[in-house]
PAMARKE-924369 format. One record per residue (C-alpha): residue number from 1; x, y, z. Coordinates in steps of 0.02 Angstrom, whole numbers, plus 50000, padded with zeros to 5 digits. Example, Ala and Ser with C-alpha at 12.3 -4.5 7.8 and 13.67 -1.06 7.14 Angstrom:
2
node nr:1 | px:50615 | py:49775 | pz:50390
node nr:2 | px:50684 | py:49947 | pz:50357
END
This chain:
414
node nr:1 | px:50000 | py:50000 | pz:50000
node nr:2 | px:50067 | py:50171 | pz:49952
node nr:3 | px:50014 | py:50308 | pz:50077
node nr:4 | px:49942 | py:50470 | pz:50010
node nr:5 | px:50003 | py:50646 | pz:50050
node nr:6 | px:49932 | py:50816 | pz:50095
node nr:7 | px:50006 | py:50986 | pz:50138
node nr:8 | px:50031 | py:50972 | pz:50326
node nr:9 | px:50117 | py:51054 | pz:50474
node nr:10 | px:50179 | py:50979 | pz:50635
node nr:11 | px:50104 | py:51015 | pz:50806
node nr:12 | px:50189 | py:51019 | pz:50976
node nr:13 | px:50050 | py:50935 | pz:51078
node nr:14 | px:49888 | py:50838 | pz:51066
node nr:15 | px:49934 | py:50765 | pz:50897
node nr:16 | px:49954 | py:50598 | pz:50808
node nr:17 | px:50123 | py:50520 | pz:50772
node nr:18 | px:50172 | py:50554 | pz:50592
node nr:19 | px:50282 | py:50408 | pz:50541
node nr:20 | px:50425 | py:50466 | pz:50429
node nr:21 | px:50548 | py:50369 | pz:50323
node nr:22 | px:50686 | py:50408 | pz:50448
node nr:23 | px:50589 | py:50310 | pz:50580
node nr:24 | px:50629 | py:50152 | pz:50482
node nr:25 | px:50795 | py:50068 | pz:50517
node nr:26 | px:50840 | py:49893 | pz:50455
node nr:27 | px:50723 | py:49779 | pz:50556
node nr:28 | px:50697 | py:49913 | pz:50691
node nr:29 | px:50572 | py:50055 | pz:50712
node nr:30 | px:50643 | py:50214 | pz:50790
node nr:31 | px:50513 | py:50279 | pz:50913
node nr:32 | px:50624 | py:50412 | pz:50992
node nr:33 | px:50625 | py:50543 | pz:50853
node nr:34 | px:50440 | py:50575 | pz:50831
node nr:35 | px:50344 | py:50719 | pz:50752
node nr:36 | px:50156 | py:50743 | pz:50762
node nr:37 | px:50016 | py:50806 | pz:50650
node nr:38 | px:49849 | py:50875 | pz:50705
node nr:39 | px:49703 | py:50757 | pz:50729
node nr:40 | px:49617 | py:50847 | pz:50585
node nr:41 | px:49761 | py:50806 | pz:50466
node nr:42 | px:49764 | py:50629 | pz:50534
node nr:43 | px:49581 | py:50609 | pz:50485
node nr:44 | px:49621 | py:50669 | pz:50309
node nr:45 | px:49758 | py:50538 | pz:50300
node nr:46 | px:49658 | py:50397 | pz:50379
node nr:47 | px:49704 | py:50278 | pz:50237
node nr:48 | px:49886 | py:50298 | pz:50292
node nr:49 | px:49853 | py:50234 | pz:50468
node nr:50 | px:49974 | py:50099 | pz:50522
node nr:51 | px:49920 | py:49941 | pz:50611
node nr:52 | px:50018 | py:49846 | pz:50741
node nr:53 | px:50119 | py:49715 | pz:50647
node nr:54 | px:50126 | py:49804 | pz:50478
node nr:55 | px:50283 | py:49787 | pz:50373
node nr:56 | px:50349 | py:49960 | pz:50327
node nr:57 | px:50475 | py:49998 | pz:50190
node nr:58 | px:50566 | py:50160 | pz:50149
node nr:59 | px:50511 | py:50211 | pz:49974
node nr:60 | px:50633 | py:50350 | pz:49927
node nr:61 | px:50803 | py:50421 | pz:49969
node nr:62 | px:50973 | py:50350 | pz:50011
node nr:63 | px:50894 | py:50220 | pz:50124
node nr:64 | px:50759 | py:50167 | pz:50001
node nr:65 | px:50719 | py:49984 | pz:50034
node nr:66 | px:50752 | py:49986 | pz:50222
node nr:67 | px:50620 | py:49876 | pz:50302
node nr:68 | px:50553 | py:49851 | pz:50479
node nr:69 | px:50408 | py:49779 | pz:50577
node nr:70 | px:50292 | py:49910 | pz:50653
node nr:71 | px:50261 | py:49858 | pz:50833
node nr:72 | px:50192 | py:50018 | pz:50910
node nr:73 | px:50010 | py:50020 | pz:50966
node nr:74 | px:49968 | py:50205 | pz:50968
node nr:75 | px:49879 | py:50289 | pz:50823
node nr:76 | px:50008 | py:50324 | pz:50687
node nr:77 | px:49997 | py:50400 | pz:50514
node nr:78 | px:50126 | py:50347 | pz:50383
node nr:79 | px:50216 | py:50467 | pz:50267
node nr:80 | px:50200 | py:50448 | pz:50078
node nr:81 | px:50388 | py:50410 | pz:50078
node nr:82 | px:50349 | py:50237 | pz:50145
node nr:83 | px:50262 | py:50080 | pz:50086
node nr:84 | px:50144 | py:49981 | pz:50200
node nr:85 | px:50145 | py:49792 | pz:50167
node nr:86 | px:50009 | py:49676 | pz:50233
node nr:87 | px:50002 | py:49492 | pz:50192
node nr:88 | px:49875 | py:49359 | pz:50234
node nr:89 | px:49998 | py:49223 | pz:50182
node nr:90 | px:50169 | py:49267 | pz:50253
node nr:91 | px:50197 | py:49297 | pz:50440
node nr:92 | px:50249 | py:49479 | pz:50449
node nr:93 | px:50399 | py:49448 | pz:50563
node nr:94 | px:50468 | py:49319 | pz:50441
node nr:95 | px:50431 | py:49432 | pz:50292
node nr:96 | px:50526 | py:49576 | pz:50374
node nr:97 | px:50671 | py:49462 | pz:50416
node nr:98 | px:50684 | py:49392 | pz:50240
node nr:99 | px:50677 | py:49565 | pz:50160
node nr:100 | px:50823 | py:49616 | pz:50271
node nr:101 | px:50924 | py:49460 | pz:50230
node nr:102 | px:51051 | py:49467 | pz:50091
node nr:103 | px:50932 | py:49367 | pz:49981
node nr:104 | px:50793 | py:49494 | pz:50006
node nr:105 | px:50904 | py:49649 | pz:50004
node nr:106 | px:50978 | py:49611 | pz:49833
node nr:107 | px:50803 | py:49596 | pz:49760
node nr:108 | px:50748 | py:49761 | pz:49838
node nr:109 | px:50906 | py:49849 | pz:49779
node nr:110 | px:50873 | py:49785 | pz:49604
node nr:111 | px:50699 | py:49860 | pz:49613
node nr:112 | px:50765 | py:50036 | pz:49642
node nr:113 | px:50780 | py:50167 | pz:49507
node nr:114 | px:50846 | py:50345 | pz:49497
node nr:115 | px:51020 | py:50407 | pz:49540
node nr:116 | px:51000 | py:50571 | pz:49634
node nr:117 | px:50846 | py:50512 | pz:49731
node nr:118 | px:50833 | py:50321 | pz:49728
node nr:119 | px:50657 | py:50253 | pz:49735
node nr:120 | px:50587 | py:50078 | pz:49755
node nr:121 | px:50473 | py:50023 | pz:49612
node nr:122 | px:50309 | py:49947 | pz:49680
node nr:123 | px:50295 | py:49827 | pz:49533
node nr:124 | px:50459 | py:49741 | pz:49573
node nr:125 | px:50420 | py:49743 | pz:49759
node nr:126 | px:50263 | py:49640 | pz:49725
node nr:127 | px:50365 | py:49512 | pz:49628
node nr:128 | px:50502 | py:49476 | pz:49753
node nr:129 | px:50540 | py:49291 | pz:49771
node nr:130 | px:50513 | py:49229 | pz:49951
node nr:131 | px:50553 | py:49049 | pz:50004
node nr:132 | px:50428 | py:48959 | pz:50117
node nr:133 | px:50476 | py:48866 | pz:50277
node nr:134 | px:50387 | py:48777 | pz:50419
node nr:135 | px:50294 | py:48858 | pz:50563
node nr:136 | px:50437 | py:48807 | pz:50678
node nr:137 | px:50555 | py:48933 | pz:50596
node nr:138 | px:50419 | py:49065 | pz:50584
node nr:139 | px:50384 | py:49050 | pz:50770
node nr:140 | px:50568 | py:49062 | pz:50818
node nr:141 | px:50587 | py:49218 | pz:50713
node nr:142 | px:50431 | py:49292 | pz:50792
node nr:143 | px:50503 | py:49257 | pz:50965
node nr:144 | px:50660 | py:49355 | pz:50920
node nr:145 | px:50552 | py:49504 | pz:50870
node nr:146 | px:50447 | py:49499 | pz:51028
node nr:147 | px:50599 | py:49489 | pz:51143
node nr:148 | px:50690 | py:49624 | pz:51044
node nr:149 | px:50538 | py:49738 | pz:51050
node nr:150 | px:50532 | py:49726 | pz:51239
node nr:151 | px:50716 | py:49772 | pz:51254
node nr:152 | px:50698 | py:49920 | pz:51135
node nr:153 | px:50546 | py:49979 | pz:51233
node nr:154 | px:50645 | py:49971 | pz:51396
node nr:155 | px:50792 | py:50065 | pz:51318
node nr:156 | px:50677 | py:50201 | pz:51250
node nr:157 | px:50591 | py:50221 | pz:51418
node nr:158 | px:50761 | py:50237 | pz:51503
node nr:159 | px:50809 | py:50381 | pz:51389
node nr:160 | px:50640 | py:50469 | pz:51405
node nr:161 | px:50643 | py:50451 | pz:51595
node nr:162 | px:50820 | py:50521 | pz:51603
node nr:163 | px:50767 | py:50677 | pz:51506
node nr:164 | px:50617 | py:50699 | pz:51621
node nr:165 | px:50725 | py:50672 | pz:51776
node nr:166 | px:50846 | py:50807 | pz:51718
node nr:167 | px:50705 | py:50933 | pz:51692
node nr:168 | px:50640 | py:50892 | pz:51868
node nr:169 | px:50814 | py:50918 | pz:51941
node nr:170 | px:50825 | py:51087 | pz:51854
node nr:171 | px:50653 | py:51137 | pz:51916
node nr:172 | px:50594 | py:51152 | pz:51735
node nr:173 | px:50477 | py:51003 | pz:51725
node nr:174 | px:50326 | py:51117 | pz:51705
node nr:175 | px:50414 | py:51243 | pz:51593
node nr:176 | px:50305 | py:51316 | pz:51456
node nr:177 | px:50366 | py:51430 | pz:51316
node nr:178 | px:50287 | py:51603 | pz:51309
node nr:179 | px:50158 | py:51630 | pz:51173
node nr:180 | px:50176 | py:51815 | pz:51135
node nr:181 | px:50066 | py:51887 | pz:50998
node nr:182 | px:50209 | py:52003 | pz:50950
node nr:183 | px:50385 | py:52040 | pz:51009
node nr:184 | px:50517 | py:52173 | pz:50981
node nr:185 | px:50707 | py:52181 | pz:50975
node nr:186 | px:50818 | py:52332 | pz:50955
node nr:187 | px:50944 | py:52355 | pz:50816
node nr:188 | px:51089 | py:52322 | pz:50935
node nr:189 | px:51027 | py:52142 | pz:50960
node nr:190 | px:51007 | py:52119 | pz:50773
node nr:191 | px:51183 | py:52180 | pz:50731
node nr:192 | px:51259 | py:52079 | pz:50873
node nr:193 | px:51176 | py:51920 | pz:50811
node nr:194 | px:51208 | py:51954 | pz:50627
node nr:195 | px:51031 | py:51894 | pz:50593
node nr:196 | px:50880 | py:51989 | pz:50529
node nr:197 | px:50749 | py:51850 | pz:50533
node nr:198 | px:50612 | py:51864 | pz:50665
node nr:199 | px:50619 | py:51678 | pz:50710
node nr:200 | px:50795 | py:51696 | pz:50780
node nr:201 | px:50729 | py:51814 | pz:50915
node nr:202 | px:50578 | py:51708 | pz:50960
node nr:203 | px:50521 | py:51735 | pz:51142
node nr:204 | px:50525 | py:51548 | pz:51178
node nr:205 | px:50709 | py:51542 | pz:51132
node nr:206 | px:50750 | py:51699 | pz:51232
node nr:207 | px:50661 | py:51631 | pz:51386
node nr:208 | px:50747 | py:51461 | pz:51370
node nr:209 | px:50919 | py:51542 | pz:51360
node nr:210 | px:50882 | py:51656 | pz:51508
node nr:211 | px:50817 | py:51514 | pz:51617
node nr:212 | px:50964 | py:51399 | pz:51577
node nr:213 | px:51090 | py:51540 | pz:51601
node nr:214 | px:51024 | py:51570 | pz:51777
node nr:215 | px:51066 | py:51388 | pz:51818
node nr:216 | px:51237 | py:51385 | pz:51736
node nr:217 | px:51418 | py:51438 | pz:51755
node nr:218 | px:51484 | py:51360 | pz:51595
node nr:219 | px:51437 | py:51343 | pz:51413
node nr:220 | px:51459 | py:51191 | pz:51300
node nr:221 | px:51606 | py:51282 | pz:51218
node nr:222 | px:51693 | py:51298 | pz:51387
node nr:223 | px:51693 | py:51109 | pz:51408
node nr:224 | px:51698 | py:51043 | pz:51230
node nr:225 | px:51783 | py:51090 | pz:51068
node nr:226 | px:51710 | py:51074 | pz:50894
node nr:227 | px:51810 | py:50957 | pz:50784
node nr:228 | px:51819 | py:51009 | pz:50601
node nr:229 | px:51942 | py:50877 | pz:50539
node nr:230 | px:51883 | py:50856 | pz:50359
node nr:231 | px:51912 | py:50699 | pz:50258
node nr:232 | px:51915 | py:50706 | pz:50069
node nr:233 | px:51889 | py:50544 | pz:49973
node nr:234 | px:52050 | py:50500 | pz:49884
node nr:235 | px:52162 | py:50614 | pz:49987
node nr:236 | px:52239 | py:50469 | pz:50084
node nr:237 | px:52271 | py:50322 | pz:49969
node nr:238 | px:52322 | py:50214 | pz:50118
node nr:239 | px:52140 | py:50211 | pz:50177
node nr:240 | px:52045 | py:50077 | pz:50081
node nr:241 | px:51894 | py:50058 | pz:50195
node nr:242 | px:51798 | py:50175 | pz:50311
node nr:243 | px:51644 | py:50167 | pz:50419
node nr:244 | px:51532 | py:50304 | pz:50350
node nr:245 | px:51393 | py:50374 | pz:50461
node nr:246 | px:51251 | py:50483 | pz:50399
node nr:247 | px:51117 | py:50576 | pz:50497
node nr:248 | px:50999 | py:50428 | pz:50507
node nr:249 | px:51133 | py:50327 | pz:50595
node nr:250 | px:51107 | py:50445 | pz:50742
node nr:251 | px:50927 | py:50389 | pz:50762
node nr:252 | px:51006 | py:50277 | pz:50892
node nr:253 | px:51089 | py:50381 | pz:51028
node nr:254 | px:51252 | py:50293 | pz:50984
node nr:255 | px:51338 | py:50257 | pz:50820
node nr:256 | px:51350 | py:50070 | pz:50789
node nr:257 | px:51532 | py:50020 | pz:50803
node nr:258 | px:51493 | py:49865 | pz:50701
node nr:259 | px:51423 | py:49959 | pz:50551
node nr:260 | px:51482 | py:49880 | pz:50389
node nr:261 | px:51632 | py:49973 | pz:50317
node nr:262 | px:51627 | py:50034 | pz:50137
node nr:263 | px:51765 | py:50061 | pz:50011
node nr:264 | px:51830 | py:50238 | pz:50026
node nr:265 | px:51825 | py:50257 | pz:49837
node nr:266 | px:51635 | py:50238 | pz:49837
node nr:267 | px:51611 | py:50397 | pz:49941
node nr:268 | px:51586 | py:50552 | pz:49834
node nr:269 | px:51576 | py:50693 | pz:49961
node nr:270 | px:51677 | py:50775 | pz:50099
node nr:271 | px:51658 | py:50700 | pz:50273
node nr:272 | px:51716 | py:50737 | pz:50450
node nr:273 | px:51834 | py:50620 | pz:50541
node nr:274 | px:51764 | py:50559 | pz:50707
node nr:275 | px:51840 | py:50462 | pz:50851
node nr:276 | px:51777 | py:50355 | pz:50997
node nr:277 | px:51712 | py:50466 | pz:51137
node nr:278 | px:51654 | py:50605 | pz:51021
node nr:279 | px:51474 | py:50666 | pz:51020
node nr:280 | px:51395 | py:50702 | pz:50851
node nr:281 | px:51252 | py:50828 | pz:50845
node nr:282 | px:51142 | py:50851 | pz:50692
node nr:283 | px:51113 | py:51034 | pz:50646
node nr:284 | px:50977 | py:51004 | pz:50516
node nr:285 | px:50795 | py:51048 | pz:50552
node nr:286 | px:50719 | py:50875 | pz:50525
node nr:287 | px:50854 | py:50788 | pz:50628
node nr:288 | px:50880 | py:50900 | pz:50780
node nr:289 | px:50862 | py:50759 | pz:50907
node nr:290 | px:50984 | py:50649 | pz:50813
node nr:291 | px:51128 | py:50661 | pz:50934
node nr:292 | px:51240 | py:50511 | pz:50960
node nr:293 | px:51391 | py:50448 | pz:51054
node nr:294 | px:51534 | py:50379 | pz:50948
node nr:295 | px:51583 | py:50209 | pz:51016
node nr:296 | px:51749 | py:50119 | pz:51014
node nr:297 | px:51780 | py:50018 | pz:50858
node nr:298 | px:51925 | py:49930 | pz:50773
node nr:299 | px:52065 | py:50004 | pz:50669
node nr:300 | px:51949 | py:50053 | pz:50525
node nr:301 | px:51935 | py:50245 | pz:50513
node nr:302 | px:51766 | py:50323 | pz:50550
node nr:303 | px:51694 | py:50470 | pz:50454
node nr:304 | px:51526 | py:50560 | pz:50464
node nr:305 | px:51416 | py:50684 | pz:50373
node nr:306 | px:51472 | py:50865 | pz:50377
node nr:307 | px:51297 | py:50905 | pz:50439
node nr:308 | px:51355 | py:50840 | pz:50608
node nr:309 | px:51438 | py:50955 | pz:50732
node nr:310 | px:51572 | py:50847 | pz:50814
node nr:311 | px:51606 | py:50883 | pz:50999
node nr:312 | px:51759 | py:50820 | pz:51093
node nr:313 | px:51791 | py:50848 | pz:51278
node nr:314 | px:51926 | py:50973 | pz:51324
node nr:315 | px:51963 | py:50886 | pz:51489
node nr:316 | px:51942 | py:50707 | pz:51551
node nr:317 | px:51848 | py:50756 | pz:51710
node nr:318 | px:51740 | py:50896 | pz:51638
node nr:319 | px:51570 | py:50828 | pz:51586
node nr:320 | px:51541 | py:50652 | pz:51518
node nr:321 | px:51472 | py:50652 | pz:51341
node nr:322 | px:51332 | py:50536 | pz:51399
node nr:323 | px:51264 | py:50671 | pz:51514
node nr:324 | px:51282 | py:50803 | pz:51380
node nr:325 | px:51186 | py:50691 | pz:51259
node nr:326 | px:51035 | py:50683 | pz:51375
node nr:327 | px:51042 | py:50871 | pz:51405
node nr:328 | px:51050 | py:50917 | pz:51219
node nr:329 | px:50900 | py:50806 | pz:51182
node nr:330 | px:50795 | py:50888 | pz:51318
node nr:331 | px:50659 | py:51019 | pz:51293
node nr:332 | px:50746 | py:51186 | pz:51317
node nr:333 | px:50904 | py:51154 | pz:51213
node nr:334 | px:50793 | py:51087 | pz:51074
node nr:335 | px:50688 | py:51246 | pz:51076
node nr:336 | px:50847 | py:51350 | pz:51062
node nr:337 | px:50908 | py:51247 | pz:50914
node nr:338 | px:50737 | py:51256 | pz:50831
node nr:339 | px:50733 | py:51446 | pz:50832
node nr:340 | px:50917 | py:51466 | pz:50785
node nr:341 | px:50901 | py:51389 | pz:50612
node nr:342 | px:50936 | py:51480 | pz:50451
node nr:343 | px:50906 | py:51437 | pz:50268
node nr:344 | px:50758 | py:51386 | pz:50162
node nr:345 | px:50787 | py:51217 | pz:50077
node nr:346 | px:50883 | py:51136 | pz:50219
node nr:347 | px:50872 | py:51246 | pz:50375
node nr:348 | px:51014 | py:51218 | pz:50498
node nr:349 | px:51087 | py:51305 | pz:50650
node nr:350 | px:51265 | py:51369 | pz:50666
node nr:351 | px:51385 | py:51279 | pz:50782
node nr:352 | px:51410 | py:51439 | pz:50882
node nr:353 | px:51231 | py:51418 | pz:50946
node nr:354 | px:51280 | py:51249 | pz:51017
node nr:355 | px:51448 | py:51305 | pz:51088
node nr:356 | px:51373 | py:51452 | pz:51184
node nr:357 | px:51228 | py:51349 | pz:51255
node nr:358 | px:51229 | py:51360 | pz:51446
node nr:359 | px:51267 | py:51197 | pz:51540
node nr:360 | px:51176 | py:51187 | pz:51708
node nr:361 | px:51282 | py:51163 | pz:51865
node nr:362 | px:51172 | py:51020 | pz:51925
node nr:363 | px:51208 | py:50922 | pz:51766
node nr:364 | px:51396 | py:50937 | pz:51795
node nr:365 | px:51384 | py:50894 | pz:51980
node nr:366 | px:51268 | py:50744 | pz:51957
node nr:367 | px:51324 | py:50674 | pz:51790
node nr:368 | px:51357 | py:50496 | pz:51851
node nr:369 | px:51176 | py:50442 | pz:51853
node nr:370 | px:51150 | py:50501 | pz:51674
node nr:371 | px:51305 | py:50406 | pz:51619
node nr:372 | px:51232 | py:50247 | pz:51695
node nr:373 | px:51067 | py:50273 | pz:51605
node nr:374 | px:51149 | py:50293 | pz:51435
node nr:375 | px:51261 | py:50142 | pz:51459
node nr:376 | px:51113 | py:50035 | pz:51514
node nr:377 | px:51013 | py:50097 | pz:51365
node nr:378 | px:51155 | py:50054 | pz:51245
node nr:379 | px:51170 | py:49879 | pz:51319
node nr:380 | px:50983 | py:49847 | pz:51294
node nr:381 | px:50987 | py:49912 | pz:51116
node nr:382 | px:51135 | py:49800 | pz:51077
node nr:383 | px:51045 | py:49647 | pz:51148
node nr:384 | px:50893 | py:49689 | pz:51042
node nr:385 | px:50999 | py:49709 | pz:50886
node nr:386 | px:51087 | py:49544 | pz:50921
node nr:387 | px:50920 | py:49451 | pz:50926
node nr:388 | px:50864 | py:49525 | pz:50760
node nr:389 | px:51032 | py:49491 | pz:50680
node nr:390 | px:51018 | py:49309 | pz:50737
node nr:391 | px:50843 | py:49296 | pz:50660
node nr:392 | px:50909 | py:49365 | pz:50495
node nr:393 | px:51058 | py:49248 | pz:50494
node nr:394 | px:50946 | py:49099 | pz:50532
node nr:395 | px:50839 | py:49137 | pz:50380
node nr:396 | px:50995 | py:49149 | pz:50273
node nr:397 | px:51057 | py:48982 | pz:50341
node nr:398 | px:50889 | py:48901 | pz:50302
node nr:399 | px:50906 | py:48960 | pz:50122
node nr:400 | px:51091 | py:48917 | pz:50105
node nr:401 | px:51083 | py:48750 | pz:50194
node nr:402 | px:50923 | py:48685 | pz:50276
node nr:403 | px:50794 | py:48731 | pz:50405
node nr:404 | px:50858 | py:48608 | pz:50536
node nr:405 | px:51028 | py:48694 | pz:50538
node nr:406 | px:50944 | py:48864 | pz:50550
node nr:407 | px:50841 | py:48811 | pz:50702
node nr:408 | px:50996 | py:48738 | pz:50786
node nr:409 | px:51086 | py:48903 | pz:50757
node nr:410 | px:50945 | py:49001 | pz:50840
node nr:411 | px:50948 | py:48884 | pz:50991
node nr:412 | px:51131 | py:48926 | pz:51018
node nr:413 | px:51093 | py:49114 | pz:51020
node nr:414 | px:50985 | py:49108 | pz:51177
END
């Protein structure tokens, strides 16, 4: 099913989850980075409503063909940049797993067309070859999805609770942005900012900065430096492979250290070098909550999109990046970033807005508990990913060898 589209706008409260293509990761739904549409718009898009257990596929863009099982239960409206697949024959968990296997992926990739903006062709999607197996394998795969879903839910709740706990500690848990009908700024403010757009001086942003400043002695720039170490493809012929991270990789609050490396010659644009312990912060409008910790990996160099601001601690004992991650994702910093953007096609905020963001004293003095939350969340996400990877590998083994070997493999994973 191909969802329809209307001209829409997002709402801050009392809305319906609008499910975007970036909410789809291979086998996993990202429920952290949500946007909402009004209930009126949701009614107009009622044919796009997702059901628990739907298979969703990214239709367009660099990640066209990514596929996951939708396990949320709240009302959700799908974007037209996705496909919704429902089958009365194939168990949806098995179908999702097969489409993510190398036997399913190659068929989906072959169904894509277009260079600048790849798109999956519905005709070829309907004609993908899928091998049948017994209910025993289907049930084992389903079990992997159920267990994984519970771990992802726990990890998401940990992160949400940590953000709420921080607001409580700051005394800002009931903070509401002002809703002024008009506001004024003098020319001195305009010239100092170097900005003439009204949004930059929005009262909600001004109030957020003032309230955080009253609680702070330091800024992000006092504790962290911005890393601008650019990497040009082909500059260093000794580098054959790199791990290349784009903005959607930061849908998880950590960059997967095990991400498949790619040949450096296949990358066509400038990147930023990143290192374990860095924090990458998206500056683009649609991805403002995509903030992630860079984890330790092997000897393969890591690079990332230039749309990330890369932060690295100036001192070992200053502020752990895990605590900063939770703070930057919380309400007030996000409001400041939202009203600091500039540009029309791809609005983004300048790194100076991030570096001069106040850092509350209480966050610095009580950072340990936020570090524990992030580490626990990462562990749960890794366990969930391991279960889904095992399900995918089992399906591949069943195709390559036989179903008995695949079931034996799954038994060893538990």
